[in-house]
Structures are given as C-alpha cells and as structure tokens.
N, C-alpha and C positions, 0 to 999 in steps of 0.2 A: 807494620802494618800494612793491609794488604793495599793494593792499587791496580787499578786496570790501565791497559797498554791503549793507547790511543784509537777507538776505532775498532779495536778485532776485541772486546769484552772478554780478554782472558785475565786470570786471574794471576798476579803475580806474590808469591809469597814468599817471607824471609827464609834462613834455615833453619833458625827457630821455632817457627810457627809448624815447618816441615816434620823438623825432630820430634815435636809434642806429639802432632798428628803418628806418627810410626808409633811411639811411643804410647799412645791409646788405644792404638790397633793391639799392638804385644798383648795390653792385659785387658781389653775387650776379650781376645779371642781366648785370653787363659780363662775368663769367666764364662765365654761363651762354651769351652769343654769341658769346663769343670762338673759339671750333671753327670753328663754321658761317662765321665772318666770313671768317677764315684761309684757307677751303675754296674761298667764294663770289670772292674777293677776285684773282684769277685771271682768271675768266670775265666781271668786268664785269658781277655780278650783287648784290644787296643783301637786305636783311631782308625785303624784300616780297617776294622770288622764294622765298625759303626760306620763307616762313609759305604762300606761294599752293600753293607744292609739298607742304608738309607738308597740307594741310588739302584736297589735290586728294586727295594719299596716305590720306588718314585714311576721306575719302568718295569712294571712286571713282564718279564721274557725277554727280557734285553742279553741280549749276548754276550759271553766272555769278552769277545773283542770289542765291544762297544763299552763295557763295566772298565777293561784296560784303558780306551782312550779318554773317556771322562775321569778316571782317580789316576791317568800320567806315571802307572806303575809299571817295575818288571812284570813278563808274566808270569815268573817262579815268584813271587812276590804275594802277584794275587792269587796263584794257584795254591799257595799256604794256607792264606784266610782264606778261601772258599772252601779249600778241605777240610776245613775247621767248623766252619758254618754249615757246609754239607753233613760230617761223621756228628755232630751235634744235636742236627735236626731242625737247622733254624732257615736253611736253603735249599730245595731240589732242583735240581738240574735236569733236564731233559733234552734231548736228542731234537733238534731239528726236522722238522717233518718234511722239509724240500731241499736243504742239505745237510744231511746227518752227522758232519762234520761239526758243524755248530752245536754250541751247549747253551741251552736259553734258560734263565734263570727266573726262581719265585720263591717267594718266602712262604715257609709254612704257617700255619696257627703258632708255633711254637717263636716263631722269628718272627711272625704279625707284633705278636703281645710283646719281643722285646724292641721292636722298632716304634712302637707306640710309648712304652716307657722311655723309650729316648728322647725321639720326639718332644714328646708332651715336655720333659725337662726343657730344651730349648726353647721350647716357642712361649713357655712359661717368661722365662728369659727375656727374647723378643719381645712380647706383648707389651711388657712393665716398660723396656725399654722406647718403645714405639709410642705408648702412652706418655711417658715424662717427657720426650722429645717433640711429640705434633706432628702432624700431616706433612706438613711443608718439607721438615729434619727429614723423616723417612722416606720423601721423595729425593730428598738431595742425598743421603748417604746409598740410598740403591742407585742413580747416578756417579758415584763415585766409583763404590765396587765396583760396577762396571765399565767403569771408564779406563781401572785398573787392570781389566784382565787383558791378556794379549788376545789377539785375533779369532785365532782358531778356539779358545778357550769361549771367547762371548758367542761363537758361534752355535759350539757346543751347551752354552744356557742358552742361547734363545731359543734349543729346540727341544730344549728341557721346557721352559715357560711356554713354549707353545704346544706344549702335550706331545710333544712328537720324542 
C-alpha cells in the first residue's frame, strides 16, 4: 500500500508495486512498437530507422549532430541508418548554408508517407489507451515519464515540446 511521507507529499511504494510498474512498461513498450515493427519488417528496417524518421519529421532540417544527441547513438550507427534511408529515397541531406560541414536532414515525399503510416499506428494505440484511462491518468502518465528522464534528456524533450 502506498503511503505519504509526513508533509513532503512523497509517495513511497513497495518493491512489488514497482515491479508491477516496470513490467507494465516492458509490455506497453512491446505493444507500442509492435505495429511499426510489423510495417518495417518487410523493408529490412528496424527501430533505429523508425526513430530517425520520427525525429527528422518532427524537426525538418535538423542536423546530423542534433539527431545524434537526441537518439543517443554512435555516429557510426546513425550514419549506417541514414545512409540506408537516403539511398532508399526516404531522407534527403542538404549541406548547411552557414556551415557547409553541417548536414541538414529532411524527409522526402516517400519518407513522409512511411512516417505517416508508422505514426498513425502508434497514434491509434495511444488514442485508445488515453481514452480508456481518462484525462487525469494521461496527465499523470506524462508526469511519470518526464520524471523518469535524465536531466539532459528532459532538456531535449522540452525543446522539442516547445517546437525547438
């Protein structure tokens, strides 16, 4: 049973309650990624491709270094993913106007179509879950997710949330 600390308003949970939450996260993540995984499977793409497509769509013109920071992957790993997406005509790369060493990334029409298909599947799942849980639970869920982020991740998330 949950208890509050005297005056602090902190919630203390048992290990069993935390274990249930951890397991719920694992299974929810499997469900959340299942639809896009099925779509990408026939294309020989994986979750790294999906994440790159998502964030390039979210911030058209983002730089490779910004995408590296958001995704938290190695340059070599991201370059492999981007090379495939560019070669397959889903992403285009443009030299920076101010700094020609920078590469700015954009989805092509083909990339936009795939992004829409992937995100429509995830939005449908999120929409159904949000409706089932109700507005208070949705707000609490977002607060829990944000509280789980490391400070640097939260800064990146807030920049994206604010349209940056």
